[in-house]
Phi, psi and omega in degrees: 000136182286151178300152183302314182303330181290340182265359184253158174301150184300325181293331178276314183299329182292342181263355182278143177230152169282154179302325181293339181278338188297312181303326181290340179276347184285159176290157176296154184301125183278153178295159181102163185245017181228147175245101183297144177266349183085355176258103191305313181297322179294313180297321181296321178299327185264010178076026178123354180140188180290128180289133177287138180082018182213166181252129174244134180252132177247118191227138176171145181276341182271179181288173177109335183296315186289332175298321178289323175300314181295323177297318180296318179296318180295317181296318182291310185289329179291340176269003178092008178268151179271144182220156177227138177242120172263104196258076178296328180280352181053049184262343189286130169250108186304321181295316179293323179296320178294319177297327180284353177116001179286134171270101186295339178290345179247014181242125173263121182253116181244134184240075179290155180265335183226159181301318183298320176297320180295319180294316179297317179295322181296318178296318180295316182292321178298326180281349186271352176105011176290143183280327180228129175236126181239128172248110178255117185274356186061232177254009183285145176243136181285167175293165183299332180292335181262009180263006173269175187282345187306303182299324183285327175296323177296320178295317180297321178292325178292327182283328190298307186293334181260003177056045176275133172275120183247122178245123179250121181247115187221155177289331178226151181299135182232327193284336178058230183293344181287339184276132173291325179209150176237120180247124178268143179235128170229149187219155173218155183284145174247133182240150172238153181245132175231103185066236179266359182265146178232125185225158180289123180254345180161195181228132175263122183250137173255129179250132180229128173278100186279331180204139173212136182292122178078013181221192183240153175300155181205164177241147176254156175300155180302136184243128178261125178254098187265127178280357186266354185244148177211150002284191189299329181303332179270348176289327192255087185233156177289346177211161179296145176294142175296148180295142179292139180297144180281127178253114183295144178284126182293146177293152180294125178278148178297147181298139179287146181295143180285145178293146181296000000 
């Protein structure tokens, strides 16, 4: 069977990279021990961003988790760092991610079918030199054998020597002692009224630092995740964006007379 690039148009094949090529395209490791996500309340809870060389767990059954995952991926890749997303929930829309600020040339997208596949892939990717590794479980729950600390401790150990920032997004807490910090997410719908109509304007997310090694629990200000604003930097605001003013459409003017 011929290689995939040989079967594609030249304009498409020229943009394809092997997974092994991505770490070499990343920027050199920057000074500091945090990788900011660009979401100020989230970064403030973590002391400036995701800690390099450690695992942070983002947990909650309601919406809002994947918006934070996407923000972290966009922040890392837009700065020239390489990132990998293990997308168990199959939530990523590449076009929307690019609009949100993700540099897709620096993002490895892996779509495992089961938790065990995701864990094996995460260990391999962490050892390959990626700066940010995200495992998003969607709404999936692992089997009871994967709910002990063993698999997550192995991931944390794989991330530590290479100073990889590891973000685990799950509906319920799983990592236990392996996590440097546990952030809880809860969300509720926000509605706006226009005349007699009522429509969904976004989601208000509450972030809580439930556990942090060497620190105390904390709460972040309410965060509004608006689907009506783009790029992603405008999605993540402390309040909903004001509605854009309505500009009436001008009436059609009569055609100007033709010159003689």
